[in-house]
Each structure stands twice: as C-alpha cells, then as structure tokens.
N, C-alpha and C positions, 0 to 999 in steps of 0.2 A: 159548288165544289166537292171535290172529290175527299174518300174518311181516308186515302190512303195517297202517301208518295209514292215517288216511283219504283222505289225499291222496298215497301210496305211497311215505313211508318205511319203511326197515325195522323192523321188529319182530323180536325176537328170538324165534327156534324154533330146533327141531332139539335136536342135540347141546348146544350153548353153552347154559348157565343164565343166568339172569335178573340175571350181574353184569355191573356197569360198572368198570373199576379208575380209579381215575385216576390218570394219570401225574404224581403233585405231584413232580417230579424239575425241577432248575436248569438242565439241558442237555441237548441231543438226544441226545447218545452213553447215557447210563444209560437214559433214557427208551426210546430204539429197543431198547435191549438187553432191557431188561423184556417187552417188546409182541414181540420174537422168541419169549420164552419161555414166552406166556401165546395164545399161536394156537391157535383152535378151543376155547379154555377161558374164553371170557368175551364176551358178547355186543357188548360196547363196550369202545374205551378213551377214556380222559375226556381231552382237553388242556385246562386249565387257565388263569388268566392269566397265573402267574408264565413257564409253558413258552411261552404264544404269545407272549409279549414276547420276550422271550429268543430265540426260534427262528422265527417268523412260519409262514404259511401252508405252507411249502416241508415243515415237519413234517408237516402233517395229509397233505398226499399223500404221503409217503413210509412213514406208516402203514395210508395205504389200500392202498398199495402190498403191505405185508407181508399183507394182507388181513383188517383191522380195518377194522371200522365204528367213526366218531370220532364222538365226542357232543363237541360246542367248547361249551364252557362259558364264555363274555365277558360272560354278564345284562348284556347290551346293553339301557341305559336311557340315551336320549337323544330329542332331538328327530327326529319322525317322518321327515323326509329322510335326515338321518344314519342312523339306525337300518337304512333302508330302502337306501343304498347299504351297509352293514356286513352286511347279510344278502347281498345281492347276491355280496356278495366271498366271503361265508364259504362260498355254494353252489360258488365255485370253486375254492376252496380241497378239496373233494372228502369235508367233513364230511359225516354223515347224520344227525344233529343238532344245532343251535344253541339256547343259551337266553337269552330276554330276558327281564327282569324286567315283569310283570304290571302293576309297579305305576305303570310310564312311560305311563299312561292308553289308554283307546279308540282314538284317534289314532297313535297309535304302533303300538299290535300289529295298528292293522288294514292300516297300512302294512309293519310285518314279514310280514303271511301273503300281501300283494300283491307283494314281492321274493321270496318263498321259494318262489311259483307261477307267477312271470311268464312267459311262453314265452319260447323260444331261448335260456334260458340252461343249459341241460343239465337235469341231474336235478332235482327239488323237491330242498327241505331242512327237516329237518319243526323245527318249533317248538315249544319249549317254555317255559310261562312261570312263573317264578321267583315262587313265593306270598311267605313268609317264609323270610328267612334262617333256618337249623340255629343257629347264633351267637346267635340275639334269642331273648328273652322276653318272658313278658307285664309285667314293669316295663319292657324297653326301648321297647317300644311305648307303652306309656301315656307315658314322656317324650318321646316322636315327634309325640303327639300324635291316635294311633291312639284312636279308641275302642270298645268292645267287648272282649270277648275274642280272644287269640289266635286259638282256632279259626273264629270269625266272619271274622277279618279276611282268613284262609286262603280261609273259602267265597269271602269276597265277591270274591277275586282270581281265583280257580279261577273262578266264575263268568264274571268279565269275560274269562277269556283263552279260554274255553269259546264263549262270547257271538262271537267275533270268529276263531272256526277257527282255534285255534293246536292243535296235535294233542297237547297233554299238557302238564303241571305237573310243577313241580318242589316238591313238598311232605313234611314231616319225616314219619314212623312215627305220631308223634301223630295226626296229623291225614287219615291218607291213607286212613284207613276213613269218618270222615264224606264227603270230598269223592267216594267209591267212591261211597256210599249216593247223595251228590247227582248224579251226572252218570254213571252204572253203566258198562258196560266198554266205552265207546267213547271215553272218555277215556285215554291212557298217563299214567299216575303213578309218577313216578321220585323216589324217595327217598333223600336222603343220610341224613348221619347214622349209618350203621349201624356197630355194635361189634359182632364177633363175641363170645363169652360169653368166649373165650382170650384176648382182646383188648379189656376195656371201657371200656378210659381215655379219660376223655370227650375231653380236651383242651378247644378252645375251642369244643366244641357244648356247647349247652344242651339240645338235645332228642333222647334219641338213643335206639336199640332193638336187636336183635339182626338177624341177615338174617330169620329164621326169624319172628319179632314182625311184621317189615316184612312179607314175604309177607302172612303171614294179615290181617294190615292193608287189605290190597288194592295193594300194589305192584306193579307190571310189569317195572320194574326196579330193583336196589340199586346206590348208589352206595358203594363201599371204596376208601379210599386208605391209610393208614399201616397197617392190617394185614396188609397184602401188599406197597406198598412197604418197610417198615421190616423185615417177617420176613428171621427169618436165609435163608431158603430161599423168596422171592417165588413160585414157578408152585408149590410144596407147599400155600403158604398159600393161593392162590386156585384149586387143586383140592378142599380142605377146606372153603372157602365154597360151592363150587360146588356141594359134595355138597349142603351144609348147607339151599342153596338149593331145590334138584331134589326134597328129599325137603317141603321147605313147601309147594312148588309142587302137589307130589302130596296133599299132605294137605287146602290149598285146594280144590283141584275137587273129592276126592272128600265133602267137605262141603257144596259147591256142588251136584253133584248131588242129595247125600241132601237139600237142601230143596226140590230140585223136583219139583213135583206131579205 
C-alpha cells in the first residue's frame, strides 16, 4: 500500500496498523491523554464534530505536535464558497485528512479539491467524500427519496467523489468491496461502523463489521471509537485491534498475490 494519496496526503505504512481511533470525547484533556498512549499504535486519530466544536483547531495542532496524523471528520456540506474557506482553515490546523459530504454536489466537491491543493497555503490536505452514513439503512434512504439500493447510492457518490479528484471515500464495510471493485487501488477507502468481535454492540450503527471483515472487503483504514475509548485499558484495546488488522492485511495481500497471473 502506497504511503501517499495521489496528491501527497500521508497514507499509513510501516509499523502502525491501518487503524483510526475516533477521539469521541467531550474535552481536550482526556482526548490528549488518550492520544499520548496511542502514539505509534495507530495510523491516525480522528477528531469529530463534538470535540472540534468544544476545543477548536488548536486541539488538532496539539495532536499533530504529539506526532499524530489527524483525520478531521467535519463532514462539510454547504455552498461551494463556504466549503472552500473551511477547507483552507482545516489546512492551517495541520490535519492530514478532512471529510466532506459527497452528496454536496459536483461544484462543492470541486471547490473543496481546489482549496485543498491551492498553492501557498502549506501542505495539502487529503479529502474524503462521505457516501452514506453507517447509521442509515435502506428504509432511511427510501424515506429521503433516494432511488435504488443503498449500495447503488454509495457507488454513485463514490464515483462523483472520484471523478472530482478526491483522495478517497468513507463507506461502510458492506459497500467497501463494491467501491474497490469499481475504482481499483487508487481510491482510499475508509470504513467506519467497525466493531471487534469482543465489542460487537452496534450502538447507533446500522451497518457494522469486524476489523478483519472490513480489511478483507477492501478497506485501507478502519475507524474505531467506543471499543477503544470505552475500554478499561484503551491502549491495550488499540494494540489488540492493530494485531487483528495487521493479520487481516497480510491475508488480503496473500490473496491478491495468488490472484495475479
């Protein structure tokens, strides 16, 4: 697996497993304390809406100074000009990856990509297009007027994101294989809705899988929150997840090698 997205954003390689731990905590203190213990054990830490609204971009900078790559999960969805300005601000925070809603439309995605790579603003930021939230199911989409199956909609949105040059997409493990088949190895696939077998409660997720299942389906990065943040020893939980992911990644690579002519 390459250590860079197509425009320079870091991808996980080396010792760190393809694990993203969601710092879904209410304040900077416990988030930073957890992040200290996770150094070298994860590919990224994720800062979501609750923590970002509570603490702002200074927290992202602190996590970067600790040595982490940060996935800033803001799921931007607004008019193109507003999203472009937000992407520029995210670049200044030092985050490596940023999420935007692929459903925001072609003009919004294009503006986001231009802002992510605009010269003179420092390092580029990788963009991930969120397809369908893992809390939604087929019935939810039908109620919202979406035509076709959930997988069809994920593939439409992933195709839109890829056509506008985003670095990757966010999709559940249930659709990761179809996205990979459609777009090959060049598109980064990040899968939330991942629960290890020893903490399989779905919570508010409608589409879940184990870390092993997610990697074998084609995920490049898997996002895990509560099984780590709610564990008696979060560092041990992260290490256990990392071992499972590394084993699954090795198995996937062996399978791919066997399929090559």
